[in-house]
C-alpha positions as CSV (number, residue, x, y, z in Angstrom):
1,M,-0.8,-15.9,-83.2
2,K,-1.3,-19.6,-83.7
3,V,-0.1,-22.4,-81.5
4,L,1.0,-25.7,-83.2
5,K,1.8,-28.9,-81.3
6,F,3.7,-31.8,-82.9
7,G,3.7,-35.2,-81.2
8,G,6.5,-37.7,-80.9
9,T,5.8,-39.6,-84.1
10,S,5.7,-36.3,-86.0
11,V,9.3,-35.6,-84.8
12,A,10.5,-39.2,-84.8
13,N,13.3,-38.7,-87.2
14,A,15.1,-36.2,-89.5
15,E,12.7,-36.8,-92.4
16,N,9.6,-36.0,-90.3
17,I,11.3,-33.0,-88.7
18,V,12.0,-31.6,-92.1
19,K,8.3,-31.9,-92.9
20,V,7.4,-30.2,-89.6
21,G,9.8,-27.4,-90.5
22,H,8.0,-26.8,-93.8
23,I,4.7,-26.6,-92.0
24,I,6.1,-24.1,-89.4
25,K,7.7,-22.0,-92.1
26,E,4.5,-21.8,-94.1
27,E,2.4,-20.9,-91.0
28,S,4.9,-18.3,-89.8
29,I,4.7,-16.4,-93.1
30,K,1.1,-15.7,-92.3
31,N,1.1,-15.5,-88.5
32,P,3.5,-15.6,-85.6
33,V,3.5,-19.1,-84.3
34,T,4.4,-20.9,-81.0
35,V,5.3,-24.5,-81.6
36,I,5.1,-27.1,-78.8
37,V,7.0,-30.4,-79.4
38,S,7.1,-33.7,-77.7
39,A,10.2,-35.9,-77.2
40,L,11.3,-38.0,-80.2
41,H,9.1,-41.0,-80.5
42,G,9.9,-43.6,-77.8
43,V,12.4,-41.5,-76.0
44,T,10.4,-40.9,-72.8
45,D,9.8,-44.7,-72.5
46,Q,13.5,-45.4,-72.9
47,L,14.5,-42.8,-70.3
48,I,12.1,-44.5,-67.8
49,Q,13.4,-47.9,-68.8
50,A,17.0,-46.8,-68.1
51,A,16.1,-45.3,-64.7
52,E,14.0,-48.4,-63.7
53,S,16.9,-50.7,-64.8
54,A,19.3,-48.6,-62.7
55,S,16.9,-48.9,-59.7
56,R,17.1,-52.7,-60.0
57,N,20.9,-52.7,-60.1
58,D,20.8,-53.6,-63.7
59,A,23.8,-52.0,-65.5
60,N,22.0,-52.3,-68.8
61,Y,20.9,-48.7,-68.1
62,L,24.2,-47.5,-69.5
63,S,23.6,-49.0,-72.9
64,I,20.1,-47.5,-73.0
65,V,21.5,-44.1,-72.3
66,K,24.2,-44.5,-74.8
67,E,21.7,-45.6,-77.5
68,L,19.6,-42.5,-76.8
69,E,22.7,-40.3,-77.0
70,E,23.7,-41.7,-80.4
71,K,20.1,-41.3,-81.6
72,H,20.1,-37.6,-80.8
73,L,23.7,-37.0,-82.1
74,K,22.7,-38.7,-85.4
75,L,19.7,-36.4,-85.6
76,V,21.9,-33.3,-85.2
77,R,24.2,-34.5,-87.9
78,E,21.3,-35.1,-90.3
79,L,19.5,-31.8,-89.6
80,I,22.2,-29.2,-89.0
81,P,24.8,-27.9,-91.5
82,V,28.3,-29.3,-90.7
83,L,29.8,-26.0,-89.9
84,E,27.0,-25.3,-87.3
85,Q,27.0,-28.7,-85.6
86,S,29.8,-28.4,-83.1
87,S,28.0,-26.4,-80.3
88,L,24.8,-28.4,-80.6
89,L,26.7,-31.8,-80.5
90,S,28.5,-30.6,-77.4
91,F,25.1,-29.5,-75.9
92,V,23.6,-33.0,-76.5
93,K,26.6,-34.8,-75.0
94,K,26.4,-32.6,-71.9
95,Q,22.8,-33.4,-71.4
96,F,23.4,-37.1,-71.7
97,N,26.3,-36.9,-69.3
98,T,23.8,-35.5,-66.8
99,I,21.3,-38.2,-67.5
100,E,23.9,-40.8,-67.0
101,D,24.9,-39.2,-63.7
102,L,21.3,-39.2,-62.5
103,C,21.0,-42.9,-63.4
104,N,24.3,-43.6,-61.6
105,G,22.7,-42.1,-58.5
106,I,19.6,-44.2,-58.9
107,Y,21.8,-47.3,-59.3
108,A,23.7,-46.5,-56.1
109,L,20.6,-45.8,-54.1
110,E,18.3,-48.4,-55.7
111,E,15.6,-45.8,-55.6
112,F,13.5,-44.2,-58.4
113,T,11.1,-41.6,-56.9
114,G,8.5,-39.5,-58.8
115,R,10.6,-36.4,-58.3
116,I,13.6,-38.0,-60.1
117,K,11.3,-39.5,-62.7
118,D,10.1,-36.0,-63.7
119,K,13.6,-34.7,-63.9
120,I,14.8,-37.5,-66.1
121,T,11.8,-37.6,-68.4
122,S,11.9,-33.9,-68.9
123,Y,15.1,-34.3,-70.9
124,G,13.2,-35.8,-73.9
125,E,11.3,-32.6,-74.7
126,F,14.2,-30.5,-73.7
127,L,16.5,-32.1,-76.3
128,S,14.0,-32.4,-79.1
129,S,12.8,-28.8,-78.9
130,N,16.4,-27.4,-78.8
131,I,17.4,-29.5,-81.9
132,I,14.3,-28.4,-83.8
133,A,14.9,-24.8,-82.9
134,A,18.5,-25.0,-84.1
135,R,17.3,-26.6,-87.4
136,L,14.8,-23.7,-88.0
137,K,17.5,-21.1,-87.1
138,S,19.9,-22.8,-89.6
139,E,17.2,-22.2,-92.3
140,G,17.1,-18.5,-91.5
141,L,13.8,-18.3,-89.5
142,D,13.4,-15.8,-86.7
143,V,13.3,-18.3,-83.9
144,I,13.5,-18.2,-80.1
145,W,13.5,-21.3,-77.8
146,M,11.3,-21.0,-74.7
147,D,11.9,-23.2,-71.7
148,A,8.2,-24.0,-70.9
149,A,9.3,-25.5,-67.6
150,G,10.2,-22.1,-66.4
151,Y,6.9,-20.6,-67.2
152,V,4.3,-23.4,-66.5
153,I,4.1,-23.5,-62.7
154,T,2.5,-26.4,-60.8
155,N,2.2,-28.0,-57.4
156,S,4.7,-30.6,-56.3
157,N,2.6,-33.7,-57.3
158,F,5.4,-35.2,-59.3
159,T,4.6,-37.2,-62.5
160,N,1.1,-35.7,-62.7
161,A,1.3,-32.1,-61.4
162,K,-1.6,-29.7,-61.2
163,V,-1.1,-26.3,-62.9
164,D,-1.2,-23.0,-61.0
165,F,-3.0,-21.1,-63.8
166,E,-2.7,-17.7,-62.2
167,A,1.1,-17.8,-61.9
168,T,1.4,-19.6,-65.3
169,E,-0.7,-17.1,-67.2
170,K,1.2,-14.2,-65.8
171,N,4.5,-15.8,-66.7
172,L,3.4,-16.5,-70.3
173,E,1.8,-13.1,-70.8
174,D,5.1,-11.5,-69.7
175,F,7.1,-13.7,-72.0
176,F,5.0,-12.9,-75.1
177,Q,5.0,-9.2,-74.3
178,K,8.8,-9.2,-74.2
179,N,9.4,-11.5,-77.2
180,Q,8.1,-10.7,-80.6
181,H,9.9,-13.4,-82.6
182,R,8.1,-14.9,-85.5
183,V,8.6,-18.5,-84.2
184,V,8.7,-19.7,-80.6
185,I,9.7,-23.3,-80.0
186,A,9.0,-24.8,-76.6
187,P,9.0,-28.3,-75.0
188,G,5.7,-29.8,-74.0
189,F,4.9,-31.9,-70.9
190,V,7.4,-30.1,-68.7
191,A,6.8,-27.7,-65.9
192,S,8.2,-26.7,-62.5
193,D,6.9,-26.3,-58.9
194,K,7.3,-23.1,-56.9
195,K,10.6,-24.2,-55.6
196,G,12.0,-24.7,-59.2
197,N,11.9,-28.5,-59.1
198,P,11.1,-30.1,-62.4
199,T,7.6,-31.5,-62.7
200,T,5.6,-33.0,-65.6
201,L,1.9,-32.8,-66.6
202,G,1.5,-36.5,-67.0
203,R,1.8,-38.7,-70.1
204,G,0.3,-37.0,-73.1
205,G,0.9,-33.7,-71.3
206,S,2.3,-31.9,-74.4
207,D,-1.2,-31.4,-75.7
208,Y,-2.0,-29.8,-72.3
209,T,1.0,-27.5,-72.5
210,A,-0.1,-26.3,-76.0
211,S,-3.6,-25.6,-74.6
212,I,-2.3,-23.7,-71.6
213,I,0.0,-21.5,-73.8
214,A,-2.8,-21.0,-76.4
215,A,-5.2,-19.8,-73.7
216,A,-2.6,-17.5,-72.0
217,A,-1.5,-16.0,-75.3
218,D,-5.1,-15.6,-76.5
219,A,-4.1,-17.5,-79.6
220,E,-6.2,-17.3,-82.7
221,E,-6.0,-21.1,-83.2
222,L,-4.5,-24.2,-81.6
223,Q,-3.5,-27.0,-84.0
224,I,-2.7,-30.5,-82.7
225,W,-0.7,-32.3,-85.4
226,T,-0.7,-36.1,-85.2
227,D,0.4,-39.1,-87.2
228,V,-3.2,-39.9,-88.1
229,S,-5.8,-37.9,-90.0
230,G,-7.6,-36.6,-87.0
231,M,-10.0,-38.4,-84.7
232,M,-10.9,-41.8,-86.0
233,T,-13.6,-44.4,-85.5
234,A,-11.2,-46.7,-83.7
235,D,-7.5,-47.0,-82.8
236,P,-5.8,-47.5,-86.2
237,R,-3.0,-49.5,-84.5
238,L,-5.6,-52.1,-83.5
239,V,-8.3,-51.8,-86.1
240,S,-7.2,-51.8,-89.7
241,A,-10.6,-50.5,-91.0
242,A,-10.5,-47.4,-88.8
243,K,-11.6,-44.2,-90.7
244,P,-11.3,-40.5,-90.0
245,I,-14.4,-38.8,-88.6
246,P,-15.1,-35.8,-90.9
247,Q,-17.0,-33.9,-88.2
248,I,-17.6,-34.4,-84.5
249,S,-19.4,-32.3,-81.9
250,Y,-17.5,-31.0,-78.8
251,A,-19.7,-33.2,-76.6
252,E,-18.8,-36.3,-78.6
253,A,-15.1,-35.3,-78.6
254,M,-15.2,-34.9,-74.8
255,E,-16.6,-38.4,-74.4
256,T,-13.9,-39.7,-76.7
257,F,-11.1,-37.9,-74.9
258,P,-10.5,-40.3,-72.0
259,F,-10.2,-43.2,-74.5
260,W,-7.8,-41.5,-76.9
261,G,-5.8,-39.5,-74.4
262,K,-6.1,-36.6,-76.9
263,S,-7.2,-33.1,-76.4
264,P,-10.6,-32.4,-78.1
265,V,-9.4,-29.6,-80.3
266,S,-8.6,-29.3,-84.0
267,A,-6.4,-32.2,-85.1
268,Y,-4.1,-31.9,-88.1
269,A,-2.2,-34.7,-89.8
270,P,1.5,-34.2,-90.9
271,A,2.2,-33.3,-94.6
272,G,1.1,-36.0,-96.9
273,H,-1.1,-37.8,-94.2
274,G,-4.6,-36.5,-95.0
275,K,-6.9,-33.5,-94.2
276,K,-7.6,-31.7,-91.0
277,N,-10.4,-32.9,-88.8
278,Q,-12.1,-30.3,-86.6
279,P,-14.8,-30.6,-84.0
280,Q,-17.9,-28.6,-84.8
281,D,-19.8,-26.3,-82.5
């Protein structure tokens, strides 16, 4: 089995998700794959912005939530055949009704705790992964959606939880023994504590989720797909002359890791965005 992880920019819109679907389909022909996805680009920040606005008694949170709802509904209409849209559109609307209710509670209490932050931000990955799973099912792939939050167990350090690896590995091993689907789609970043409360693995935690699942499943390979051609000499958003690094040692990658916030594993760019860049032993 291979584990593939796609970040927010890779699933930012319908066009990118279609490209991601082609990659998944090609990989699944050769091997069973588990795919970890982030929230749509910018969604986590907007969810936090809505909740923070509500905590300041700023009613603008309602327009932010509505904007996010329309973004996801539009994506469903673009990706899913018309005759198959109804249930998924209803699902998306139901999730945003819950998000709005949570923000209403924050508005009333003027309080935005770490526990509530984890609950609200978890909706980004929850929505994106379900939409992508539905898209792949509509194309005839053998797909199952896995709620990673129910399998990755952590302590109750909300917003930056520590993983209970023993419990998590047992859960994941049980899942993969019982499910032999060709494609598993799961949300990254999300987890839960031993009481079932939603927790998260910190910003950029989807890479961590992918690594945890790859280790537990004894995967042949973990691929981290990004919107750039692997590790680069500088942040391309800040330095126009930044170039991909063809080879890098694990030691160098580990030194780079805190700066980039990326996991030092094989990095692959989306279709049409260059070649893979892999650390060397």
